[in-house]
N, C-alpha and C positions, 0 to 999 in steps of 0.2 A: 263675128268680128269683122269689121270693115278692113279691106286690104288696099294698100296703095298699088296702083297699076304698075306692074313691073315693066310692061312695054313702054309706058310713058317715060319712066326713068331711063331706060335703055336708049330710047330715041333721042332724048336730050343729051345723054352721054356720048352717043355716036356723033352728034353734031359738034361736040366740043373736043373730040379726041385729038385732033391735030394740034390744038393748043396744049393739051396735057403732054403730048409727046415731045413738044418743044420746051416744056416747063414754063409756058406762058400763061398769063391770066386771060381767060376768054373775054373778048371785047363785048359780046352781047350775052347776057345771062338770063335764062328763063327761070322764073321763080318756081321752085319745087319744095313744097312743105315737107318738113322732116316727118317720117312715119313714126307713130307712137304705138308700141305694143306693150301693154301692161304685163302680159304673161312673161316676157323676157326681163322686164324690170324686176318683177317679183322673184323670178328664179335667180337673178343676180344677187338679190338680197339674201336669199336662202343659201346660196353657195358661199357667200362671204361669211354668213353665220357659221357655216361648216368650217371655214378657215379658222375662225376664232375658236370653235370647239376643238379642232385638232390641236391648236397651239396650247389650249388648256390641258387637253388629255395627255399630251407629251410629257408634262410635268408630273403626272401621277401614274404612268404606265408601270406595270409589274416588270421588274428587272432593269429599269432605267438607272443609270449611274450619274451621280452628281459630278460637277466640275472638279477637277483636281486642283490642288493648292496652287495659287498664282495664275490659274487659267481662267478664261471667261468664255471660250468657245466650246460648245459641246453638241455639235450637230444642230438639230432643230429644237433641242430642249436645253437651253442654257441654265434654267432653274429647275432642279429636280427635287421633289419632296420624297422623303422616305415613307410617307403614307401612300401606298400604291395599291392599285386594283387592276386585275387582268382584263376587266371589261373595257378599260380605256385602251388596251392593246387592240381590241377588236374595232373600236371607234377609229383609231389611227389607220389600221389596215384598210378599212372600208373607205374612208375619206381619201386617203392617199392614192387609192387605185383609180379614181375617176375625176375628182373635182377640179384639178388644174387643167386637163384637156377641155373640160366643159367651160371653164372660165375663158380660155383662149377662143373657143368656138363662139361664145356669147359676145366676146369683144370684136369678133370679125363680122358679125351679122350686118352692120350698117356701113361697112367700109365703102362698098360700091355706090350706095345711094349718097353718102357724104361726098365722095369724089365727084359724083355727077352734079351735085349742088354747088360745090365750092371751087372745083378745079384743083389741080395738083398743088400749086404753090400755097394757096390758103389752107388746104387740108394739112400739109406738112407743118405750117406755122401753128395751126390749132393743136396738132398732135404734140409738137414741141412744148407748147404751153400746158397742155393737159397731162402729159406724161413726163416730159423732160424736166420741167420746173419742180414738181413735187419730188422727183427722184433725186435731183441734186440737193435740194433742201433736206430731204429725208436722210440721206446717207451721212450728213454731218450733224444732224440733230437727233432724229428718232432712233437711228441705229446705235450711236454711242450711248444714249440714255438707256436703251434696252439692255445692252450688254454690260453696263455698269452694275446692274443688279446681280448678274452672274459673277462679276469680278468681286463684289463684296461677299457673295456666298462662298467663293473660293478662298477667302481670307485676305483679299487685297485691302490695303489701307490708304492708298493714295486718294487725293481729292478727285472730284469729277473732272476738273480742268486738267490736272496732270494725266489722268487716264485718257481723256479725249485727245490730248496732244500726242501721247504715245500711240494710240490707236491709228490716228490718221497719218502719222509719219513713219512709224516702225511696223505697225500691224501686229497681229492680223486684224483685218478690217472687213468682216463679213457683211453682207447686205441684208441678212434677215429676209423677211417677206418681200422686201422691195426688189428682190431679184425678178419677180414677176413683172413689175413696172418697167424695168430695164429691158427685159426680153421682149415685152409687148411693144416698146418703142422701136426696137430694131426690126421686129417682124412687120410692124405697121408701115414703117418707112420703106422697107424692102418691097412689100406687096404693092404699096401705092406706086412706087417707081415702075414695077412690072406692069401694073394695070394701065399706066400711062402710055404703054406701047399699044398701038391699035390692034395688032394681031392677038395680044393677050386679052385685051378688053372684049374683042369679038369672040374669042374662045370662051370666055366666061359667059357671054350672052348665049352662045350655042349650047354650052354645058347646062345652063339653067333651063333653057327651053326643052332640052332633051329629057331632063328630069321630070318635066311636067307630063310627059307621055309614058312614064315608067311607073309600075306599081311600087308601093312603099317598100316592099320586100327587096326590090332591086336597089333602093337607096341604102338599105342596111348592108347588103352584101358589098356594095361598092365602098361604103365607108369603112367596113371591116378590112377588106383587102388593102385599101389605100393606107389605113392606119398600120396594118401589119408591115407593109413595105416601108413605111416611114419609121417604124419603131425597131423592128427586129435587128437590122444591121448595127445600129448604135447600141442596142441592148447586148448583143453578142460581143461587140468590140470592147465595151467599157464596163459591162455589168450594171447592176442596179444602183450602186451607191456612189459612183464617181461623179464629181462636180468639176466642170470647166470654169475656172475663175480668172479674173483679171482685175486686180485691186479689189475694190468693194463690189464688183459686179460678178455674177455667176449664174450658171444654169446647170441643171442635172444633165450630164452628158448623154445618158441613154435615152432621154426624152426630147432632145432637140427636134428631131424629125417629127415626132408625134405632136408636139406643141404647135409647130409651124403648120403642119397639115390640118390640125383642128382649127386654127385661126383662118387659114386659107379656105377651108371648107365652109366656114361660116360666111366668108365674104363672097364666095362663088355661088352659094345657094341663096343667101339673103334672107332677111327676117320675114318678109311677106310670103315667100314661097315655103319657108319652113313652117310658118304658122298654118298655112293651108294644108300642108301634108299631114298635120296631126288633128285636123278638125273631124276626120272620119276614121272609124276603126282605131281610135286612140288606145283602147284597152290592151291591145296586144303588146304594146311597148313596155308598160310597167310590169306586165306578167313575164315578159322575156327578161326584164331586168332582175326580177326576183330569182328566176332560174339561174341567170348568170352569176348572181351574188352567192347563191348556195354552192355552185360549182367552184367559184373563186375561193371561198373559205374552205371548201373540202380539200382543195389542193394546196392551200397555204401551209408552208412548212414541210411538205413532203419532199423527199429526195428525187425530184424530177429533173430531166435535162433542162438546160437553160432556155432552149428554144420553146419548150412546152410552157415554161413559166412565162415567157414573153407573149406567146399566143394567148394564154389565159388572161393576161393583163389587158391585151388589146380587146378581147371579147368582152370582158367585164367593163372596161372603160367606155367603149363605144355604146354598148347596149344600155348601160346604166344612164349614160348621158341622154340617149334618145328617150328612155323611160321617163326621166325627169322633165325633159322638154314636153313630152306628150301630156303629162300631168299638169304642167304649168299652162299650156294652151287650153286644156279642157276646163280647168277650174279657176283660172285667174279672171277676176272681174275688175271693175274700176276701183282704184284705191281711195280710201278715206284719208283723213288728215294725217293719221299715224302712218299709213302705208305710203303716202306721198313723201313724208319726211324721211322714212327709211330708204325709199328709192333715191331721193336726192342726196342722202348722206352715205350711201353704200360705199362709194369709193373712199370717202373720208374715213369711214370705219375701218376699211382695210388698211389704210395708211397709218392709222393712229393706234390700233389695238395692241400691237406687239409690246411696247413698253408698259402699257397699262396692265396687260395680263402678267408679264414677268414680275413687275413690282408687287402686284397683288399676291402672286404665289410666294414671293419672298417674305412678305408681311405675315402670311399664314403659316410659315414653316413651323413655328413653335406652338401652334394652337392644337388642342386635343380633339380634333375633328376627324371623322372617317374620311378616307380618300374621296368617296363619292360625294360627300357633303362639301368638301373643299372644292372639288371640281365644279359642282353645281353653283357654289357661291362665286367662284372666280368667273365662271361663264356668265352668270347673270350680271355681276358688277362690271366685268370687263366689257361686255357688249354694250351695256347701258352707258357706261362712262365714255366709251369710244364714240357712241352715237351723240352724246352730249357735247363732247369735245369737238366733233366734226361740225355740229350745228352752230356752236359758238364761233369756231374758226371761220366758217363760211360767211359769217356776217361781216367780216373785215372787208374793206373796199377792195374789189377786184379778185378776192380769193375764190369766190364761187365760180369764176370762169375756168379755174384750174382744178378745183377739187369738188 
């Protein structure tokens, strides 16, 4: 795989840092082509498919409880079917342990190179368009439409217009999967403003160059230690289930540090350097991920101290993420037409899948199908229809710039 010269990007960024520090647009801009890494595009599609799978599985988990009468919020599973299977519990446990930190890491990989090309002001404008606009539109359209399905399941009889007005004025007004977009927007702006400071930018350069001279095992240990330091204090203070919310925006309290650390790690390391790290001796990472997964499930549900549970989650999350990154770098080639479409629509699939999945689950409540068959049907239709909806929506003028 061809790599973009990190030194070239850093040299350009260093020449522009005084403008970024002042929040100004550089007067002279040296053209730097955006790097393209199919491996990370393909991994992003895979992780978003796992997001859809988790939201499908939540509706068919063994022991899941349906919404109570008159309610429409039920954690991450607004629509629950009484056809349930314990295998879906394992799916949710596995995906929930690692895929959100990995999504934040993937989102951070091109932050520094984008800042170097665009400058701070244009970068923030682009992020506002890419993240802020879909977030604002989504919380008043996608979110109410999604939870209306749960409201009907709970016995509600109001029209959608009445339900919408009550949700946005009186609440509750959950964000659903759009919490990730809101958190990413905050993290992105905060890190960009930090990197606009010359000393932070130079530290990121030195950090990256230092990694080049270290063995891959040192990367793993550094990532684990940093992740533990970012996660454990919040985990011990809030526990696993608490959410910090403000209106329709929220984030899992225990994972605030872990998510930001994952995003910053992606930005500091960069896509090019990360790809090179997995080009040799890649097999160790998937093997370690298998071991971490076995240990994670072996301890799941056991009466262990909270700090042990937290350490196990950090080990599982970081090692599994590295294992999947290694597999993506090793086996991803150039995309065909289907692959290109999936990569282009991955973000749109994430934004649009939630109401599609919930309404499909609601429609299948009375059908005499086994839970595994229902889950497979909702997964297949939910992902396909989300892909189709994203493809059609992105054809509208100007939409493809944001979605």
